[in-house]
C-alpha angles and dihedrals in degrees: 000000000000090000091054093050091045094049090047090051091049093048092050095047090047091055092047092054093045094062109129119240119228120225119196104206093171091076092057092049095048092049093055090049093064097043117125130203108251116189124182113230136181118263089242092058091064112115116261091246091058092046091051092050090051092048092051095048109095093203097059109019094094094043121094118240110247099183139355129199135188109213118199114202126210093261091058095254119121142199136188130246114202124191117203124203103234095165096263127108090242104059124222108257127197130176126216133187124227092273093054097256115144113244110220119197 
């Protein structure tokens, strides 16, 4: 009787450990398709149109620029992401297109 119970327990545990794992590779492929090239640039390298828009914006013109990025999209166009140091841990971030227009999400 003990042998039958032991064999049954071994059989059940063997089946439980032999369960196949599913890997969804489609998620990995779709994530790489939407990646954009993000390059850190100096604040002085921002286009004049973006600098003019920043200078005209009352909410950010007095704030120092902490970081600036040029983001190239898949279609070859690019925009700029500028992080302003507003004294908080999470910096104020704004995005601008090539002509200096603010991109609102």
